[in-house]
Each structure stands twice: as structure tokens, then as C-alpha cells.
C-alpha positions in Angstrom: -26.5 -7.2 138.1 -22.8 -6.1 138.5 -20.2 -8.7 139.1 -16.4 -9.1 139.2 -14.5 -12.2 138.2 -11.3 -13.6 139.8 -9.3 -16.4 138.1 -5.6 -16.5 137.3 -6.3 -18.0 133.9 -7.0 -15.1 131.5 -8.9 -17.3 129.0 -11.3 -18.4 131.7 -11.8 -14.8 133.0 -12.4 -13.5 129.5 -14.7 -16.3 128.5 -16.9 -16.0 131.5 -17.0 -12.2 131.1 -18.2 -12.5 127.5 -20.8 -15.2 128.3 -22.1 -13.2 131.2 -22.2 -10.1 129.2 -24.3 -11.9 126.5 -26.6 -13.0 129.4 -27.2 -9.4 130.5 -24.8 -9.4 133.4 -22.5 -6.3 133.8 -18.9 -7.5 134.4 -17.2 -4.5 136.0 -13.8 -6.0 136.7 -11.5 -9.0 136.3 -8.8 -10.1 138.7 -5.9 -12.5 138.4 -5.3 -12.9 142.2 -7.0 -12.4 145.5 -5.4 -9.0 146.3 -6.7 -7.5 143.0 -10.1 -9.1 143.7 -10.4 -7.4 147.0 -9.4 -4.1 145.5 -12.0 -4.4 142.8 -14.7 -5.2 145.3 -13.7 -2.3 147.6 -13.8 0.1 144.6 -16.8 -1.2 142.7 -19.1 -2.6 145.4 -20.4 -5.3 142.9 -23.6 -7.3 143.6 -21.5 -10.5 143.4 -18.0 -11.9 142.9 -17.1 -15.0 141.0 -14.0 -16.5 142.6 -11.7 -19.4 141.7 -10.7 -21.2 144.9 -7.1 -21.9 143.9 -5.2 -18.7 142.9 -1.6 -17.3 143.2 0.7 -17.5 144.9 0.3 -21.0 146.4 -2.7 -22.1 144.3 -4.3 -23.7 147.4 -7.2 -21.7 149.1 -6.4 -18.0 148.4 -9.7 -17.6 146.6 -11.7 -19.2 149.4 -10.0 -16.9 152.0 -10.8 -13.9 149.9 -14.4 -15.0 149.5 -14.8 -15.2 153.2 -13.2 -11.7 153.6 -15.6 -10.3 151.1 -18.6 -11.6 152.9 -17.3 -10.3 156.2 -16.2 -6.8 155.0 -18.8 -6.2 152.2 -22.1 -8.0 153.3 -23.9 -6.6 150.3 -21.6 -8.5 147.9 -22.5 -12.1 147.3 -19.9 -14.7 146.3 -19.9 -17.7 144.0 -16.7 -19.8 144.3 -15.7 -22.1 141.5 -13.6 -25.2 141.9 -12.1 -27.8 139.6 -12.4 -30.4 142.3 -15.1 -31.7 144.7 -13.9 -30.2 148.0 -16.7 -30.5 150.6 -14.5 -29.2 153.4 -14.1 -26.0 151.4 -17.8 -25.7 151.1 -18.2 -26.1 154.8 -15.6 -23.4 155.5 -17.3 -21.0 153.1 -20.7 -21.3 154.7 -19.4 -21.5 158.3 -19.6 -17.8 159.1 -22.3 -16.4 156.9 -24.3 -19.1 155.1 -26.4 -16.7 153.1 -25.2 -15.0 149.9 -22.7 -17.7 148.9 -22.5 -20.4 146.3 -20.0 -23.2 145.5 -20.0 -24.7 142.0 -17.7 -27.0 140.1 -16.2 -25.3 137.0 -17.6 -28.0 134.8 -21.1 -27.0 135.8 -20.7 -23.4 134.5 -20.1 -24.6 130.9 -23.9 -23.9 130.9 -23.9 -20.2 131.6 -27.6 -20.3 132.6 -26.5 -22.3 135.7 -24.0 -19.6 136.7 -26.5 -16.8 136.1 -29.1 -18.5 138.1 -26.7 -19.1 141.0 -25.6 -15.4 140.9 -29.2 -14.2 141.1 -30.0 -16.6 144.0 -26.9 -15.7 146.1 -27.5 -12.0 145.4 -31.0 -12.6 147.0 -29.3 -14.0 150.1 -29.7 -17.7 149.3 -26.9 -20.3 149.2 -26.3 -22.6 146.2 -24.2 -25.7 146.3 -23.1 -27.9 143.4 -25.2 -31.1 143.2 -22.1 -33.3 143.3 -21.1 -31.7 146.6 -24.6 -32.0 148.0 -24.7 -35.7 147.1 -21.4 -36.4 148.9 -22.4 -34.4 152.0 -25.7 -36.2 152.3 -24.0 -39.6 152.1 -21.4 -38.8 154.8 -23.8 -38.3 157.8 -22.3 -38.7 161.2 -24.3 -41.1 163.5 -25.2 -38.2 165.8 -26.2 -35.9 162.9 -29.6 -34.3 163.1 -30.1 -35.4 159.5 -30.6 -39.0 160.8 -34.0 -37.7 162.1 -35.2 -36.9 158.6 -37.2 -39.2 156.3 -35.9 -40.2 152.9 -38.3 -37.6 151.3 -37.2 -34.9 153.7 -33.5 -35.6 152.9 -34.3 -35.5 149.2 -35.9 -32.1 149.6 -33.1 -30.8 151.7 -30.6 -31.9 149.1 -32.5 -30.0 146.4 -32.8 -27.0 148.7 -29.0 -27.0 149.1 -28.7 -26.8 145.3 -30.7 -23.6 145.4 -33.9 -25.0 144.0 -37.2 -23.2 144.7 -40.2 -25.1 146.0 -41.7 -25.1 142.6 -38.5 -26.6 141.1 -38.3 -29.2 143.9 -41.9 -30.2 143.3 -41.2 -30.7 139.6 -38.0 -32.7 140.2 -39.7 -35.1 142.7 -43.1 -35.2 140.8 -45.0 -34.0 143.9 -47.2 -31.0 144.5 -45.8 -27.7 145.7 -48.1 -27.9 148.7 -46.5 -31.2 149.6 -43.0 -29.6 149.4 -44.1 -26.8 151.7 -45.6 -29.2 154.2 -42.4 -31.4 154.1 -40.2 -28.4 154.6 -42.2 -27.4 157.6 -41.7 -30.8 159.1 -37.9 -30.9 158.4 -37.5 -27.4 159.8 -39.1 -28.5 163.1 -36.9 -31.6 163.2 -33.9 -29.5 162.8 -35.2 -27.1 165.5 -35.4 -24.1 163.1 -38.2 -21.9 164.4 -39.8 -19.3 162.1 -38.1 -15.9 162.4 -38.2 -12.7 160.4 -34.4 -12.4 161.1 -33.2 -15.7 159.6 -33.6 -17.7 156.4 -34.5 -21.2 157.5 -33.7 -22.7 154.2 -30.1 -21.4 154.5 -29.8 -22.6 158.0 -31.1 -26.0 157.1 -28.4 -26.3 154.4 -25.8 -25.2 156.9 -27.1 -28.0 159.2 -26.6 -30.5 156.3 -23.0 -29.2 155.9 -22.2 -29.6 159.5 -23.9 -33.0 159.7 
């Protein structure tokens, strides 16, 4: 897998590049700001970009804006954004247009490089991956008219783990149930969320997007 890294702190960029290299990921470029990031993506067509949300010049949402531009202009390049803070509204903005192929992780989470590598592989496969802390906050803040109110406690638990990018096998292990039970429960929650089977859409991604909007 070929990736680029964008963070205005050189030590973070270099540290991530070294750790990813040790994990077998090919880091083809590093950027200190959004403009350089977009240039690297245009020239190198990486499989994924790792982007800090807050970058120069204002250190607000430049990385988020660049991430959305990458998904729009280069659909074959997935994006994992990193944030120091829990910003669920940023996660909602990131997934609003193209929910597949994106991830949102807290920086503290990627101290375990295996978590970041797993997220990169999942988003490159078209999935979405959200930090567990963000998922927990989103699931607690349901609107009264949210479609999530139709779900049972078990269905919400599975949807939350789905939002973290867990496979059915991993969900089964986490909840101590069979994989067949996970599959059956997913089918029920998809129906409740009015997500019909289709070869053109990923219902897991759409279910996560429903959770964000709810």
C-alpha cells in the first residue's frame, strides 16, 4: 500500500512514516500543509492519505477540507484523518458526501501502529472507520426522531462496532455471540434503516452514515 502523510509537526510525520515503513507500508510523500498534500496526491495517486485535521495557516479545519477534496477529485485515494480532539461534527462532515473510503481516528489511538494500518487497509477497501470514542458519543446523542431509536440494544451495539470498522467475525468475538447471529442481526437493522440489498452500495457504510446523521 502507498500512502502520503500530512501533518505540520515534522516529528509526527517522520515518526508515522518510520512506523508505517516498518509495518510494510510504502510512504511516498510527506506534507506540512494542505496545499502540499493535494500536490502529492495529484502527482503520486496514493492508495490512502493520512491527514491531520488542523493544519496551517489557521489550524482549524484545513486538513478536513483537503480530505473532502481528495475524496471528490481522486476517488481511488482513501483518507484517514487524525485529530487530537473528539470532534463528532467533523466526522459527520467528512462522511457527508462519500461515506466510503474514509476514516477518523484520534491521534492517541495511533500510538498502536497496528490500529492505523488496519484502518488504512479497511478504508482502501471502501469501508469507513470511526474512532470508538466518537462512535460512543454519537450513539449517546440520538435525536428523538432518529431512525436509531427503532433499533434494539443489541442492534445498536453491533452498529457501533460496525462504525469502528469491525468485521462480523470481530463483532462476534467482542459481543461473545456467533457470527451467524451477527449476520442475522445486521439483516434486521438494515431493514429497520430501510437499506435494501444492492450491488451498487455498501449497506454497512450507509448504516454508519445513518448513525452519524441520527
